[in-house]
N, C-alpha and C positions, 0 to 999 in steps of 0.2 A: 664557372659555377652557379647554377640557377638559385635563387631564392629560397624554394623549397630544399633541395640537396642542403645548402647550407644550415637551415633550420634543422634538419635532420640529422646533421650532423654534431651538432650541440649537444645531444645523449648518448649513452652507449648505445651500438645496434639493439642489444637485446632488450631495449627498451618498446621498442618498435611492435614485440611480440609480447611484452608484457602490460597494453594499454595505457602505453607512457611512462610506469614505472620501473625503477632501478635502485638498485642500492649501492654504496659506495664503495664495497667490495667489486661488484662489477664494472663502476668507472674506473676503479684500478688494475682491475682487467683490461679492459679498454685502450689502457694508456693513459688515461690522466694521474698525476701524481696528486698526494696527499694535499698539497700546496693547491693546486689548481681545482680540485675539488673542494675546499674551504672557502677557497675566494668565490667560488661560484654560487655556493649556500651561503656565504655573507651577502653579497650583493644582490640577491634574488632571483640570479639565472637559475638556480635549482632550488624549488622549495619542496620541505617535507611534507608527505604524504599523511601517513601515518607509522610508528614505530619505524624501522630501519629504512621505509621507502623514503625516496625520492621522484621529484618530476620537473621535467623543462617545459611542460604545457599544462594544460585545463585537467584539475584533478576533477574526473569523470567515478560515475556509480563503480566501473569496471576497476579503473584505477585503484578504488580503495578495496575491491575483492583482493586484487593483486598485492596490496600493501599487506594484505594480511596472510597470505600466502609467502611471501618474501620477510616476515619478519619471524612467523612461526610455520613451516613449511607441511605439519601436518594439521595444523585448526583447518577451522571450515566457518567461513564468514558467516555470520548470523546477524538476525535483530535487523535494525535500522540501517545496517551495511548491506543487508541482502535484498532488504525491504527498495531500497532506493533501485538495486538491478531489478527485479522484478516490476518496477513501477506502480509500488504500492503506495496508499495516501498515506504516511508517515512524516510527521515531522521530522526536518534534517536534525540530525546529531552531530554535535560536533567531535565525537568520538566515534572511533572505529570500534565493530562489536565482531566478536569470535568465539567458537566453541572449541576448547582443548582439550585433548586426551588426559592430560595430567596438569598439576595446579600449574599455571603461570605467573609472573608478575603483573600488575596492573601499570601499563603505562599510560603517560599524559594524555595519548590521543589513541590509545587501543585497551579494550576492555578482554578481558578473559572469561568465556565462562564454563562452568562445570557442569555440562547435563549430556545424559545420554541419549543418542543419534543414531536410529535405525538405520539401514541403507539405502532404505527408500525414501529418507527424511534428506537427504543431500543430491546435488546434482553437481556439472562443474561446470564454468564459465569455457566454453569451446572445447574442443578436441583437446585433451591433456592439460587443460587450463589448472586453476586455482579451483577447489570445493567450495561452495555454498550451499546453504538449506533451499529447501525447494520452497514455491509460494505457501504451499498449505502449514509446514512446517514455521515458514517465516512469521505469517498472519498469527500463530499460537503463539509463538515466541514473545512478538511483538504486544499483542493482547495484556500478556501477564505485567508487561514493565511501564508502559503508557499510562498516562491518566486517562480516567474510565471515559472521557467526555471524548478524547482522542481514539479511546480504543472503540469506542460506539461506531465512530464514524469509520475506519478501519474497517469494523466488524458488517456493518451494512454494505461495504464494497465489494469485500470478499464473500459474504452470503448472497448478492445477488448476481455475481457473476460465478458462483458455483466453485470457486476457489476453495472452500469449508461448507461444510456443512452445522449446522448445530450440534448433531451428534457429534462431531469432532470436539466442539467445544467441550459438550458433557463430559467426552472421555478423558479430556484433558485434565478439565478440573476433577474428576474422580482418581484419575491415574498419579497426576502430583499434588494431592491433597495438603501435604504437609512442605511442597515447595514454596517458594517468593513469587506471588501474585497468584495465586489461587483465588483469594478473595475476591480480584478483580474480575477473574474469570466468573466466579456465581453470581457476581453483581450482574455482567453484562447477562447472563444466563437469564437472571429476574428481569431486565429491563426489555429481553426480547420475546417474553413468556408468551406475551399475545400475539406477536407475528410483525410487530412496529418494532423499526429498526431506530428510531430517532425518536426524543421528545415531542416534535411536530407531529410524527405518527400518530405518537399516543394520543395527543389531544385529538385529532380528527377520530379516532378510534372510539374515544371517548363520548363527541360528537352527535355521531352517526348511532350509536342506539340509544343515546338522550331524547334524539328524536324520531323513534321508531323508524328508522331506516335500517334494513336488512338486506339479506340476498347478496352479501360482499365477501370477496376475501382478499386476504392481505400479502402483498409481494408475491405477486403472481404473475407468470409470464402470458405475454400476449403474443399470440401470431398471425400473419399474417394470409391471404387465401391460398397460398403456395404452402402453409404448413412450417413455415422459418419463423424463429422465435422473432419480434422486432425489440423487446424491452421485456425487463421484470418491474411493473408499475407497483405503486403504493398501495392503492383500493382499485379491485376490480370488479364491476358488474358486468359478469359475463354476458347474461341473458340480454338484457338492456343494450350490451356494449357501449359502458360508460368507464370512462376511467379518473381516476382522481388521483393526483399530484402533489407532494407537500414539495415547496419551495424554500427549501433552506439554505443561507448564503453559505455557508461552510461548505456543501454539496454544491452548489450550484453557481458559486459566485466564479468570475473570473472570465475571460474569451473564450478557453476551450471547452471549460463546462456550459456556456451560454450557446456555443457551435453548436455539441452534442443535442443539447435539448430540445433545440428548431429541428436540427436533422429527426428527432426521434419522435418529437410530436407530429411532423409532417409525414412520417412514415405511419403512424396510429391513425392521422386522420386520413388517408390514403385507404387506409384498408378498412375503411369505415366505424371508425371510434371515436366518441364523443370522449374531448378531455377538458376536464377543469384543473385550473391551477390555484392553490391557494398558499399565501404567504403566511408566515409567523405572526402578522397582525391579523389576517383574516382569521385566523384559529383560536386569538387569545382574545381578540376585542370584538368581533361582530361573528360569533358562533352560530346564533339564529341567521345571519347570512348566508353564511357556508351552508346552513341545512336545507333553507328553501332553493338555492342555488342547484343544490345537489336532486331533490323531488323535481327540481322542473327538468331538469336534464332528462331524468327517469322518466317521466311521464309522457316527455317529447319523444321517447324513445319507442 
């Protein structure tokens, strides 16, 4: 027997259709005894995912979504659990989350939420798989529960990728006036009222008018010569073809972000745009230098 087949034989066959997740009952139905199941859990061969779900392998975002289904079959995976599957920039949560149609008891690793969901706000993981909230609905739910600074980073990501619009945020704040988390939505609306999506951008937006530099727009799309969108940039001078970017560590730190930024900048430069990048230190300690560099770039164009 090959190594791969031996590994696959260590879990009930149904687990391979459920992103590695399964229940004790499914293990019993596959031929394991109660003592065998208990021993595998006790020795760490099988580990708990969340709720009733176990796995014999890596716990992935899909495994967590299946754990919701296996524990509460009529529930919808939501909040950070759905965010992980949608690859949204939400902090890792030790607890899985689900929207349930009726009141359920909170478990140590699975938290129910009583929220009304429209049909268009849910999707499925594969054909016939478990349900989870859509990216847009997931963003709005997470914005209600995250600390505001984390929420601002998520909102910047979602707005620039058109997962949600500010109108969606405003509608959610109005429609859920008495719901938990509504003050966080209102604060995010206030913070982004001027078009800035981070504190760094707000500082840049303050520097430009103070230096009497106008003719720019915030968070605007830039297209190449074929009309294809290259990026949504922090500040755009469309006539002069100059782009200003704020390099915050939270959004631009790490290898993946570093490589994305370089690829993005190369495409902007190739399309004929001048790109200036400013750090937090530039914006807080050297605002006059920032303004001078921007003026020089605009005059040069």
